C-alpha positions in Angstrom: -28.0 45.5 -20.0 -27.9 42.8 -22.7 -29.5 39.4 -21.9 -27.1 36.5 -21.6 -27.6 32.7 -21.6 -25.5 29.8 -20.3 -24.7 28.2 -16.9 -21.2 26.9 -16.1 -20.7 26.1 -19.8 -20.8 28.2 -22.9 -22.1 31.7 -22.1 -23.4 34.1 -24.8 -24.6 37.7 -24.6 -26.1 40.0 -27.2 -24.0 43.1 -28.1 -23.8 45.6 -30.9 -21.5 44.9 -33.8 -19.4 48.1 -33.4 -18.6 47.3 -29.7 -17.9 43.7 -30.5 -15.3 44.6 -33.2 -13.7 47.5 -31.3 -13.8 46.1 -27.8 -13.6 42.3 -28.3 -12.2 41.2 -31.6 -9.4 43.7 -32.4 -6.0 43.1 -31.0 -2.7 44.9 -31.4 -1.3 46.4 -34.6 -4.7 46.9 -36.3 -7.0 49.9 -36.7 -10.6 49.4 -37.8 -13.4 51.7 -39.1 -16.8 51.6 -40.9 -18.2 48.7 -39.0 -21.4 47.3 -40.5 -23.6 44.3 -39.7 -26.6 42.8 -41.6 -28.9 40.3 -39.8 -31.0 40.5 -36.7 -29.5 41.5 -33.3 -30.2 38.0 -32.1 -27.6 36.6 -34.5 -24.5 38.2 -33.1 -23.0 38.7 -29.6 -20.1 37.8 -27.4 -19.3 34.4 -25.9 -17.3 33.0 -23.0 -16.1 29.5 -23.7 -13.7 29.0 -20.8 -16.0 26.3 -19.3 -16.9 24.7 -22.6 -15.2 22.4 -25.2 -15.5 24.9 -28.1 -11.7 25.5 -28.0 -11.7 29.3 -27.6 -11.9 31.1 -24.2 -14.0 34.2 -25.4 -14.8 36.3 -28.4 -17.6 37.0 -31.0 -20.3 34.5 -32.1 -22.3 34.9 -35.3 -25.1 32.5 -35.9 -27.7 31.7 -38.7 -30.2 31.5 -35.8 -30.4 32.9 -32.3 -27.0 32.9 -30.5 -28.6 31.6 -27.3 -29.4 28.3 -29.1 -25.7 27.6 -29.2 -25.7 27.0 -25.4 -25.5 23.3 -24.4 -26.1 20.7 -23.5 -26.5 19.0 -26.9 -30.0 17.6 -26.4 -31.4 18.2 -30.0 -30.2 16.8 -33.4 -31.7 19.8 -35.3 -31.6 22.9 -33.1 -32.4 26.0 -35.2 -34.7 28.8 -36.0 -35.9 30.3 -39.4 -35.6 34.0 -38.8 -36.8 35.0 -42.3 -33.7 36.9 -43.1 -32.2 37.2 -46.6 -29.3 35.3 -48.1 -25.8 36.5 -49.2 -24.9 36.3 -52.9 -21.1 35.9 -52.5 -21.6 32.7 -50.4 -24.0 31.3 -53.1 -21.2 31.9 -55.7 -18.8 29.8 -53.6 -21.4 27.0 -53.1 -22.4 26.9 -56.8 -25.0 24.6 -58.2 -27.8 27.1 -57.9 -28.1 26.7 -54.1 -29.9 29.5 -52.3 -28.9 31.0 -48.9 -31.0 32.6 -46.2 -30.7 33.8 -42.6 -27.4 35.3 -43.5 -25.3 37.1 -40.8 -22.7 39.4 -42.4 -20.1 41.5 -40.5 -18.1 44.0 -42.5 -15.4 46.6 -41.6 -12.4 48.4 -42.9 -8.9 48.1 -41.4 -5.2 48.8 -41.8 -2.2 47.1 -40.2 1.1 48.2 -38.8 2.8 45.2 -40.4 2.4 43.1 -43.5 0.3 40.3 -41.9 -3.2 40.2 -40.5 -4.7 37.1 -38.7 -7.4 35.9 -36.4 -8.5 32.6 -34.8 -12.0 31.0 -35.3 -14.1 27.9 -35.0 -16.9 26.8 -37.3 -19.8 24.8 -35.8 -23.1 23.3 -37.2 -26.1 21.3 -36.4 -25.9 19.8 -39.9 -23.2 17.5 -38.6 -23.2 14.6 -39.0 -26.5 13.9 -40.9 -25.8 16.1 -43.9 -22.2 15.5 -44.5 -21.8 14.8 -48.3 -25.2 16.3 -49.2 -26.2 19.6 -50.8 -27.5 20.9 -47.4 -24.2 22.5 -46.3 -24.5 25.8 -44.5 -21.9 28.2 -45.8 -19.5 30.7 -44.3 -16.5 32.6 -45.6 -14.1 35.4 -44.7 -13.7 37.7 -47.7 -10.8 40.1 -47.8 -10.2 42.8 -50.4 -7.8 45.6 -50.9 -4.5 46.6 -52.4 -2.6 43.7 -53.9 -5.6 41.3 -53.5 -7.5 40.3 -56.6 -11.3 40.6 -55.9 -12.7 39.1 -52.7 -10.4 36.4 -51.4 -11.8 33.8 -49.0 -9.2 33.2 -46.2 -11.3 30.6 -44.3 -9.2 27.7 -45.6 -8.2 24.3 -44.2 -4.6 24.7 -42.9 -2.0 23.8 -45.6 -4.5 23.7 -48.4 -6.5 26.0 -50.6 -9.8 24.2 -49.7 -12.5 26.2 -48.0 -13.7 25.1 -44.6 -17.1 23.4 -45.1 -19.2 20.7 -43.6 -18.3 18.4 -46.5 -14.6 19.1 -46.3 -14.0 18.9 -42.5 -15.8 16.1 -40.7 -15.3 12.7 -39.1 -14.2 11.2 -42.5 -12.3 14.1 -44.0 -9.6 16.0 -42.2 -10.8 14.2 -39.1 -7.9 15.6 -37.0 -9.5 19.0 -37.4 -13.0 17.9 -36.3 -14.7 17.6 -32.9 -17.6 15.2 -32.7 -20.0 16.7 -30.1 -22.7 13.9 -30.2 -25.9 13.6 -32.2 -28.3 15.2 -29.7 -30.3 11.9 -29.4 -28.2 9.3 -27.7 -26.0 11.8 -26.0 -23.8 14.8 -26.6 -21.5 17.4 -25.1 -22.7 19.2 -22.0 -21.5 22.7 -22.8 -22.3 23.3 -26.5 -25.5 22.5 -28.5 -23.9 22.0 -32.0 -23.4 18.4 -33.1 -19.9 19.1 -34.4 -17.4 21.8 -34.9 -13.8 22.4 -36.1 -10.8 22.7 -34.0 -9.5 26.3 -33.8 -8.2 27.6 -37.2 -6.2 30.7 -38.0 -7.2 32.8 -41.0 -4.4 35.1 -42.3 -3.6 37.3 -45.2 -0.6 39.3 -46.5 -1.3 43.0 -46.7 0.5 46.2 -47.4 1.2 48.1 -44.1 -0.9 51.2 -43.6 -3.1 50.5 -46.6 -6.9 50.1 -46.1 -8.5 46.7 -46.6 -12.1 45.4 -46.2 -13.0 42.1 -44.6 -16.5 40.6 -44.8 -17.3 37.7 -42.4 -20.4 36.0 -43.6 -22.4 32.8 -42.6 -25.8 31.6 -43.9 -28.2 28.7 -44.0 -28.4 26.9 -47.3 -31.7 25.6 -48.8 -33.6 25.9 -45.5 -33.7 28.1 -42.4 -33.3 25.4 -39.8 -30.3 23.3 -38.5 -28.4 26.4 -37.4 -24.6 27.0 -37.9 -22.3 29.5 -36.2 -18.8 30.9 -36.4 -16.8 31.8 -33.2 -14.1 34.5 -33.5 -11.4 34.6 -30.7 -11.2 37.8 -28.7 -8.3 40.1 -29.6 -7.0 37.7 -32.2 -7.7 40.1 -35.2 -4.2 41.5 -35.0 -1.0 42.4 -36.8 2.6 42.1 -35.6 3.7 44.7 -33.0 6.8 45.2 -30.9 6.7 46.1 -27.2 9.4 46.7 -24.5 9.1 45.3 -21.0 11.4 45.5 -17.9 11.5 43.4 -14.7 14.0 44.3 -12.0 15.1 41.3 -10.0 13.8 42.7 -6.7 10.6 41.3 -5.3 9.1 44.7 -5.1 11.1 46.2 -7.9 9.4 48.6 -10.4 11.8 50.8 -12.3 14.9 51.0 -10.0 18.2 49.0 -9.7 21.1 49.7 -7.5 24.8 49.7 -8.2 26.4 46.3 -7.7 23.0 44.9 -6.6 20.6 42.9 -8.7 19.8 43.4 -12.3 17.0 44.5 -14.7 15.7 42.0 -17.2 14.7 43.7 -20.5 12.3 41.8 -22.7 11.5 42.7 -26.3 8.3 41.1 -27.5 6.5 40.9 -30.9 2.8 39.9 -31.3 1.1 38.6 -34.4 3.0 36.6 -37.0 6.3 35.1 -36.0 7.1 32.9 -39.0 9.8 35.2 -40.3 12.9 36.8 -38.8 12.6 40.4 -37.5 15.4 42.8 -36.5 14.6 45.5 -34.0 17.1 48.4 -33.5 17.4 49.8 -30.0 18.9 53.1 -28.7 20.4 53.9 -25.2 20.1 57.3 -23.6 19.5 58.9 -20.2 21.9 60.5 -17.7 23.7 57.2 -17.0 26.5 56.4 -19.4 26.1 53.4 -21.6 28.8 50.8 -21.0 30.2 52.7 -18.1 27.5 53.0 -15.5 25.8 49.8 -16.6 26.5 46.8 -18.9 26.4 47.1 -22.6 23.2 45.7 -24.0 22.6 44.8 -27.6 21.6 47.8 -29.8 20.0 45.4 -32.2 18.0 42.3 -31.4 16.8 39.7 -34.0 13.8 37.5 -33.6 14.3 34.1 -35.3 11.4 32.5 -37.1 8.9 31.3 -34.5 10.4 33.4 -31.7 8.2 36.0 -30.0 10.5 37.3 -27.2 14.2 38.2 -26.7 15.6 39.1 -23.2 18.8 40.4 -21.7 19.9 41.6 -18.3 21.4 44.9 -17.3 23.7 45.3 -14.3 24.6 48.6 -12.7 28.3 49.3 -11.8 29.5 51.1 -8.7 31.3 54.3 -9.7 32.0 55.6 -6.2 30.2 58.8 -6.9 27.2 59.9 -4.8 24.4 60.8 -7.1 21.3 61.9 -5.2 18.2 61.1 -7.1 20.0 58.5 -9.2 20.7 58.3 -12.9 18.3 57.4 -15.7 18.6 54.8 -18.4 16.2 55.1 -21.4 15.9 52.3 -24.0 14.1 53.3 -27.2 12.7 51.5 -30.2 11.6 53.8 -33.1 8.6 52.0 -34.6 7.7 53.2 -38.1 3.9 53.1 -37.8 1.2 54.2 -40.2 0.9 57.6 -38.5 4.7 58.2 -38.4 7.5 57.1 -36.2 6.3 56.0 -32.7 8.8 56.0 -29.9 8.4 53.0 -27.8 10.5 53.6 -24.6 11.1 52.2 -21.2 13.0 54.1 -18.4 14.6 52.9 -15.2 16.8 54.5 -12.5 20.2 53.5 -11.2 20.7 54.4 -7.6 23.9 54.4 -5.5 24.7 51.2 -3.6 22.3 50.7 -0.7 23.4 51.2 2.9 25.3 48.3 4.5 22.9 45.6 5.7 22.4 45.6 9.4 20.5 43.4 11.8 19.5 43.8 15.5 18.3 40.5 17.0 16.9 42.2 20.2 18.1 42.1 23.8 18.5 39.2 26.2 15.3 37.8 27.7 15.2 36.2 31.1 12.7 33.5 32.0 11.8 31.8 35.3 10.8 28.5 33.8 11.5 26.7 30.5 8.8 26.2 27.8 7.5 29.7 28.4 6.7 31.5 25.1 9.1 34.2 24.1 8.9 36.3 21.0 12.0 36.6 18.9 11.9 39.7 16.7 14.8 41.1 14.7 15.1 44.6 13.2 16.8 44.9 9.8 18.1 48.1 8.1 20.2 48.9 5.1 20.4 46.8 2.0 17.4 46.5 -0.3 14.1 45.4 1.2 12.0 43.3 1.5 14.2 41.1 3.5 14.1 37.3 4.0 14.6 36.8 7.8 15.2 33.3 9.1 15.6 32.2 12.8 17.6 29.0 13.0 15.2 26.1 13.6 12.1 27.9 12.5 10.2 28.4 9.3 11.2 31.7 7.7 9.5 34.6 9.3 9.9 37.4 11.8 8.9 37.5 14.5 8.7 33.9 15.7 7.8 32.4 19.1 10.2 30.1 20.9 9.7 27.7 23.8 13.2 27.1 25.1 14.0 24.1 27.3 17.0 25.8 28.8 19.2 28.9 28.3 19.5 29.1 24.5 21.3 31.3 21.9 19.0 31.8 18.9 20.7 32.6 15.6 19.0 34.9 13.1 20.0 35.8 9.5 18.7 38.3 7.0 19.1 38.3 3.2 18.2 41.4 1.2 17.3 41.7 -2.5 21.0 42.2 -3.4 21.8 38.7 -2.0 23.7 40.1 1.0 23.5 38.1 4.1 24.0 39.1 7.8 23.7 37.1 10.9 23.5 37.7 14.7 22.2 35.9 17.8 20.3 36.7 21.0 20.2 34.9 24.3 17.1 33.7 26.0 18.3 33.0 29.6 16.7 30.8 32.3 19.1 31.6 35.2 19.8 28.7 37.6 17.6 26.3 35.8 19.1 22.9 34.9 17.0 20.9 32.5 14.9 18.3 34.2 16.2 14.8 33.6 14.8 11.5 34.8 17.0 8.4 35.2 15.2 5.0 35.7 16.3 1.5 36.4 17.0 -0.6 33.3 14.5 -3.0 31.9 14.8 -6.2 33.8 13.9 -9.9 33.5 12.3 -12.0 36.3 10.9 -15.4 36.6 7.2 -15.6 37.1 6.4 -15.3 40.8 9.5 -13.2 41.6 9.5 -9.6 42.5 11.3 -6.7 40.9 12.6 -3.4 42.3 11.9 -0.5 39.9 12.0 3.3 40.0 14.1 6.3 39.2 15.5 9.6 40.3 15.2 13.0 38.7 17.8 15.7 38.6 17.6 19.4 37.7 14.3 21.2 37.2 12.7 23.7 39.6 12.1 22.2 43.1 10.0 20.6 44.4 9.6 17.6 42.2 6.5 15.4 42.0 6.5 11.7 41.0 3.6 9.7 39.6 3.1 6.2 38.2 0.6 5.6 35.4 -0.9 2.4 36.9 -1.2 3.2 40.6 -1.8 6.2 42.9 1.7 6.8 44.4 4.1 9.7 44.8 7.0 7.4 45.5 9.8 7.3 42.9 10.6 3.6 43.6 8.4 0.5 44.1 8.3 -3.3 44.2 6.3 -5.1 41.5 5.4 -8.7 40.9 3.8 -8.9 37.4 2.5 -12.2 36.2 3.2 -11.2 32.5 5.6 -8.9 30.8 4.5 -5.3 31.8 5.7 -1.8 31.0 5.5 0.8 33.8 5.5 4.5 33.2 7.1 6.9 35.8 6.6 10.6 35.4 8.2 13.5 37.2 6.9 17.1 37.2 8.8 20.1 38.5 7.3 23.3 39.9 7.5 24.9 36.4 5.1 22.2 35.1 7.8 20.6 33.1 6.9 16.9 32.7 9.4 14.1 31.9 8.3 10.5 31.5 10.3 7.2 31.2 9.2 3.7 30.8 10.5 0.6 32.5 9.7 -2.9 31.1 9.7 -5.9 33.4 9.9 -9.0 31.2 8.3 -12.1 32.9 9.9 -15.4 31.9 8.0 -18.6 32.9 8.4 -22.3 32.4 5.8 -25.1 32.7 6.7 -28.5 34.1 4.7 -31.3 32.5 5.3 -35.0 31.9 3.6 -38.2 31.0 4.6 -41.9 31.5 4.8 -45.1 29.4 4.9 -48.5 31.2 7.5 -50.9 29.8 6.2 -53.6 32.1 4.3 -53.7 35.4 7.0 -51.9 37.4 9.4 -50.4 34.8 8.3 -46.9 33.6 9.6 -44.5 31.1 9.0 -40.9 32.1 8.5 -38.5 29.1 9.2 -34.8 29.6 6.6 -32.4 28.0 7.8 -29.2 29.8 8.2 -25.9 28.0 9.8 -23.5 27.0 13.6 -23.6 26.4 14.2 -26.1 29.3 17.9 -26.8 30.0 17.8 -28.9 33.3 15.6 -31.6 34.8 15.4 -33.0 38.3 13.3 -36.2 38.9 12.3 -37.6 42.3 10.6 -41.0 41.8 9.0 -40.9 45.3 10.5 -44.1 46.7 13.6 -42.6 48.3 15.9 -43.5 45.5 18.5 -41.2 43.9 17.5 -38.2 41.8 17.7 -38.4 38.0 18.8 -35.4 35.8 17.9 -37.1 32.5 15.2 -35.5 30.4 13.3 -38.8 29.8 14.5 -41.3 32.4 13.5 -45.0 32.7 13.0 -46.3 36.2 12.1 -49.7 37.7 10.3 -49.8 41.1 11.4 -52.6 43.5 8.0 -52.6 45.2 4.4 -52.2 44.3 2.4 -49.2 45.3 1.7 -45.5 44.4 4.6 -43.1 44.5 4.6 -39.2 44.3 6.9 -38.5 41.4 8.1 -34.9 41.2 9.7 -33.1 38.3 11.6 -29.8 38.7 12.6 -28.1 35.4 14.5 -24.8 34.8 15.3 -22.7 31.6 18.4 -20.8 30.7 17.3 -17.9 32.8 17.1 -20.2 35.8 13.4 -19.9 36.0 11.9 -23.1 37.6 8.6 -24.9 37.8 7.5 -28.1 39.6 4.9 -30.7 38.9 4.1 -33.8 41.0 1.8 -36.7 40.1 1.0 -40.1 41.7 2.5 -43.0 39.8 1.6 -46.6 40.5 3.9 -49.6 40.3 1.9 -52.8 39.6 2.6 -56.4 40.8 3.2 -59.0 38.1 0.1 -59.9 36.1 -2.1 -62.9 37.4 -5.7 -63.6 36.5 -8.3 -66.4 37.4 -11.9 -66.9 36.2 -14.3 -69.4 38.0 -16.7 -71.6 36.0 -19.7 -71.6 38.3 -21.3 -69.7 41.2 -24.3 -69.9 43.5 -26.2 -66.6 43.8 -28.3 -67.7 46.8 -27.2 -65.0 49.3 -25.6 -67.4 51.8 -22.3 -65.5 51.5 -20.5 -68.4 49.9 -19.7 -68.2 46.2 -22.5 -65.8 45.6 -21.0 -63.7 42.7 -19.0 -64.0 39.6 -16.1 -62.1 38.2 -12.5 -62.5 37.2 -9.9 -62.3 39.9 -6.3 -61.1 39.6 -3.8 -58.3 39.8 -1.2 -56.3 37.8 -3.6 -54.6 35.4 -5.0 -51.1 34.8 -8.5 -51.6 33.4 -11.1 -54.3 33.7 -14.3 -54.8 31.6 -16.8 -57.7 31.8 -20.0 -58.5 29.8 -22.3 -61.6 30.5 -24.8 -63.0 27.9 -27.6 -65.5 28.1 -27.9 -68.4 25.8 -29.8 -66.2 23.3 -27.0 -63.7 23.1 -28.7 -61.1 25.2 -26.6 -59.0 27.5 -27.6 -59.7 31.1 -24.7 -57.9 32.9 -22.0 -55.4 32.2 -19.3 -53.6 34.3 -16.0 -51.8 33.8 -15.4 -51.7 37.6 -13.3 -54.5 38.9 -15.0 -54.3 42.3 -18.5 -54.8 40.7 -19.4 -58.5 40.5 -22.3 -60.3 38.9 -24.6 -61.8 41.6 -24.3 -59.2 44.3 -27.5 -57.5 45.6 -30.6 -58.2 47.6 -32.2 -61.6 47.7 -35.0 -60.7 45.3 -32.4 -59.7 42.7 -30.5 -62.9 43.0 -33.6 -64.9 42.6 -34.1 -63.4 39.2 -30.8 -65.0 37.9 -32.1 -68.3 36.4 -30.1 -71.5 36.7 -28.4 -71.8 33.3 -25.1 -71.7 31.5 -24.0 -68.1 30.5 -21.3 -66.8 28.3 -18.9 -64.1 29.3 -16.3 -61.8 27.8 -13.7 -60.2 30.0 -11.0 -57.8 28.8 -8.2 -56.5 31.0 -5.6 -53.8 30.1 -2.1 -54.1 31.5 0.0 -51.1 32.5 1.9 -51.5 29.2 -1.6 -50.9 27.5 -1.5 -54.5 26.3 -5.1 -55.9 26.2 -6.0 -59.5 27.2 -9.3 -61.0 26.3 -11.0 -64.0 28.1 -14.2 -65.7 26.6 -15.8 -68.6 28.4 -18.9 -70.0 30.1 -20.1 -69.9 33.7 -22.9 -72.0 35.2 -25.4 -70.6 37.7 -26.1 -73.3 40.4 -28.6 -73.3 43.3 
């Protein structure tokens, strides 16, 4: 077993030159002999480039060093080995300038072609990219061909569309850059699968030859001036080929091989040519066999022409029904007489024409009886006749046979079969559930209530297999109906199950509508009040009771004047468009007309006569009084009308010195108007 190198990238393996040429390189239309190789065994082998960026999937690699050094990643700018091998004179003649070669790998063999062209695909790679572009250090390679009609050794490793040889100086990032792949420099980064710093895109080498004449090709690559900085050439597997014509057939049946049936399907015949396709080619065909051309089957062209660039021509053959039973069928033979180097080679394909197939027939099976719905039942049809394999489809199922059904009730199932001729047949089969009526549940409609009201909900089931069992999702109950009083919109789920285990569920939504009664007031004077509605939502009616026995008001924001003073329970009842109601009641005060008096002296001596000081009056909401001494210091403060300065035990009163004090009194009227009083009061003993 040969060693191999590479991991999930470029893979290389040593192999003998003879096996590489015979088993790897050579394709159709070419015969090789006299295979020779000079160089060490380490310099030639096979490669697999499917997981690399080399551009070729597999083939032969020849290197000026060890082939395993071609395996990536590109982590060196100068990968190479001096193997102390000799050079190759014809390469030195191409280079000129007295350059010397060494570590040469040279593969030589003889060949002849069935046609007038030979070609193969290759890639040239080197570690001398990019440092030595434009220098004399250019590793050399060439493909020399010699033989009849070719003067001397002709190098066919040329840049496409030119007569220039492929070299490092000719194909690089600055010259014919579209043919160049930069694989990194091996220092600051490079490709992960191939070690070489640069290589060409795949090229095709080709030459015109005389069919059946022997030619010699020499594939050579060598280091120039030194034995390091390796280079390599990659040759694509089976690409060393010449044009060849082949015949193929493909009957239209899925499992068709070499048979077609009368009035059923067709056979696609494809004529292919390999190798060069840049010129037209006419291929004569012959029809033979026990079937009659043009009578038992369609006429096919007895001459097909490939246009330039075309590599395949196809046509279909259909068999006709002749009404004659022909056991074993009839044969059709299509022949191409290929004038090869060893004489005429008959390239043939044969197929059979059989009588029309039996009429397509389908048996869907017999009626199946079930006790309960949803039980599994296998539906299986048997198909005969026609041409298999069949496409069997049960209505409502993905294509297939058999299928498993779970019927809800007695059901007819339709099945169809299509054969390879395109014939279609249908039939049906009954799965019966005697006496079973599908379980249905009917529930009360969704309803709307006002908050605080009750709703009657539930349902009744019909059909199914008795007895039936009811359940509610939110409570433990086997009743089918119930009374609910939700505070917010709620959805209730009622389920019914029959004795077959069939479950049906329905939902009932009770929407809860609610309104909120709310108001505030604004005094216009001491006894005249505007009532301001703040109720929500979507209020359409208002009912005001002002608490004094007067008439009811239905205005949204009424104004009312009380005829007497006092506190009255004012009630508001509101309702929305769904007639949902809410009530709010607040105590509202009617004040007397405003009056206010402030004394100018008092005697805090505890005798019960004129012992305290405050403002005196009525018809106001709020009261606030502050007293200051002559130095502006606060000596008393209250916001309570009933709290007076000068009240308290005797010892407290004795601490109020005889003097003149300043006061500030502020009262707030029901209309929220503020009145300020500033003055002096004298303490007398």
